[in-house]
C-alpha angles and dihedrals in degrees: 000000000000122000111297115232124186112245109234096179116116106264129142133161092166097098127056098011112133117208112231117235094218130054118241101180114127127053129281106237112195104143116081096204094067090107099157102054106116131223132135121243131207091249115093122229090235133356110323115248092193108138092355116136114217104178100157118108133172089207103059091120090064095060114131091212122062113206111214099201134212091076090292095123120111113213128199114191114197110199114190105199113188097183099197119157090324086077104031094049105026107019090232093144092051093050092051093047088054091051089052091048091049090063121097098235121200122232091249093056116084113192107189119182127197111204130196142092100095136093093221135031118195095208114084114245099025106119126233092188098057136028112246142194122225136183117215107223098183128227088083097307137117126179128208111234100174117026094187117030092163127267103260119139113273090225088064107102091220089063091057090046090054092051094050091047092051093051097045092049098043099033109034115187143161091233118052122184126186122198120184112202125196138055123335143187101180117210096008104050107358118214142331145026118212106205092201091057103036093167096051094087128216129300105261123215089255090054093049088052090050092051095047093047092051092047090051097204119141112219133211088213139351114210133189119208086190138090128284101357100127096093136128094247092055090047093051092048093049095044089092093052110036144029095223141024119210112190148123127262092202135048108286121236111249095256090068124188118355102233107185099070100048095042089053090049091051093046092053090055119009089185094065109133115253098243093055091046089049089051090057091049092049097044095047091047095050094042093049089048090050089054101040102028104021098168096048122091119245130188133171130170140181114219124193102224096191092056090045095051091049100045114022102058096073095042091048090052091050092046091049095049093047092048091050089051090054091050093048094046102060096275101107088123092056089058092044092053090052092046095047093052097045123106106268128193131220087006095180091057092056093220092146095228110154133174106267098210092048092048092050093051092046090050088051102198124140091247093048092053091050091051092049092050091052091048093050091054090055093051102084095180136006126182122181137168120259099270097044097093118165091027098127099169110270129066133189136201113257113167117231113111091054138007092202095098100040096101094040091053093045088053090050090050090055090052097048097039094246114180109284094212088061091050087053092050096054090043089057093047094046089049093059092043093049093044088053090054094047092048091052095051103268127262125342137186128232087236089070089069096052090108094044138286113318115195091190091074090072115065119234119261094196097147143002087249093055090050091048092051093046095051092044089053090051092049092051097042123113105252092207088065096049125108131173134344093036100032094094092050090052093047089054091053093245093142089062092047093050092045090064098038108032122108139152093269090067090051090052091048093050091049092053093041114040136120111260114166133139101239095193119110117253114182087343092302139101111209113226120179125219090253092051092050087059087058093055119091099178145348125209133177119236121194132192128185118220104220095181094263104051145324126299111208111225095184132233141310133185096232120126138138134215133186126233091273094057096256117149109235130222118240114242101178109041119204133181140183116278136182132215136179094204103034089244113067109056128202118195111229138191112267130185121198118228116170147345131216133178110213115179091331091311108124109216123193125183130195145145140253114207112224147148105248106201088336098311123112108252145146124236109223111228122203116192125181140147090286101053147290125284145163110248097185143301133266124205122232120240134183097231100098087233128113114262119227092191109115119165132185124242117250139191111281095028112141115221126193116184115227124208139171118248131207133190117235090263089061096255112148111237109182145282111299139193110247114219124322124325117266127214120212112242102172109340142328113260123206132196143144114264132191112251098183088116088067132076102249138169116207134175139172115249108214121192119196126209090275091055090249110151125226128182127215124227109281125272103215132187 
């Protein structure tokens, strides 16, 4: 986050705001042709595998680990705990170590923990200066084995190699388990954030592969007590090193795995088969989350890596080729519709990780169904929380929300021997998407519409030849001379991607399928035809408050209304989210929409409120449904580029400062500012919608087309 500056401009929504008695969050959806708007429903694409044990495998003979049976097995669990801000700010590592110590460990279970990666441990004796190695003895005790294991970054693959070597030499076993504890971002950024080395980056999938190859240990399972690591790319990478992957598709709640139960189960029978052990891990994790963090999603799955490596490669190749054929044969919109309506994970982070089974069923081709069936056979157990429908246990990267990671991921694919046909598939999709953005004039900011809607900011798409010429000009431009709106596309390497993929057929497709609507208000309506609705992926409302000096950005919401003819309607009575500590005096706050789910006719919306929580940059997590609006916790920001699993509850005495973006009248972004005075929680933090028609505001609809190009309606001003 940028430097925080206190906003001295005169602005107050504390007086005269009347809290509404009903909740208007969520969009009004009156026009049936809005086929691309995305939200998840409680119905599953195919039969739910939530809580269903699928232990059978035709590839048991290929297991790397042989289980002896009769409780004769010796198990060494290597737990790589990179404490990061999870420990320094939220004590998550300490809590989990306590859960481990609370277990009654058998003599033939060795639980070895490598500690480091944080600026502060909350257990006396654990060093922040040096990395250390501990053995968990059980019955509330841990013992330091290596007081000084060096001070290298825990995101350095060599550090992981040294730990695995130490464990395999000093605690030989016939069953080895590896658990990697910290932040994660799967395909895009891999694992780990070392708080002591913030510039060292994460450990990519290729680097994890490098470390495991060098260490040479074959694992019974590799688990990630981290976010977003249950994806096909991680599974393919691990298939040479382990029999099973145990990980989460979604961002994990901050409490992480619950260790006591499954360690007790393993200690009572070290010969328990891995699938049933994984079931205990998943069940205890999801049930603990349901109790302690009931409004936060939780997923955990157990994947058979031997079966996956033997069965999925061919079906993935067939799926990729058939999907590429769709894209190249004027059916890009078909693929977009499937992608938009697929279960997506960590949506606010725009990492483009989607459930592979759900995506395949939404795409609905023969090859896609075959792939999803093969994937389901490899998922031996999957456990998810109630609202996590269509989370079948294994995600995949499919670029749509952002093109920024496409080249990074393609390089990772080359390193882990990912299926080349799939690489070609996402290249083809990203080429159409990127070309659509270039043809429409590149990226724009809502601040560009402060003075009213300006059609000149979007380049004309008058003919296929004009589009072809424009994109060719972009490809051949000197990136060092580029400024907005194309600078982001250049920084992501899109010109190089288009240079290898672009041809006249794409230009023709863009000409025949592009967003072309007059976004000026006429009689308080914007007319959108049925064909143009099919070009819209999403609509959000953005609101700015004019404080007499500039514009305060209040964020985005997913509320909009249409009439029966498909006209987008102007909002007369503007409302926005507000907080109160006494349920009487309301303060309007910035809010950013994240996701929507329909669960048994209950419409659920989630979003975030950017704040300083006791002086630390954080986001309050907002949960809105038919029954009300509430804060379900807070997550701290970090500079790792990974998704944080650290979610903490708000407590009495917590000091909250609301953070907003601020613009000059000319649309120039100034900085992040503190909005109004700090508040201190006395009992709880109340939330409601309030009318803001007594304020000078500027609002506009942000419309994204099927290429993720953004357009802005003419302003609605008060």
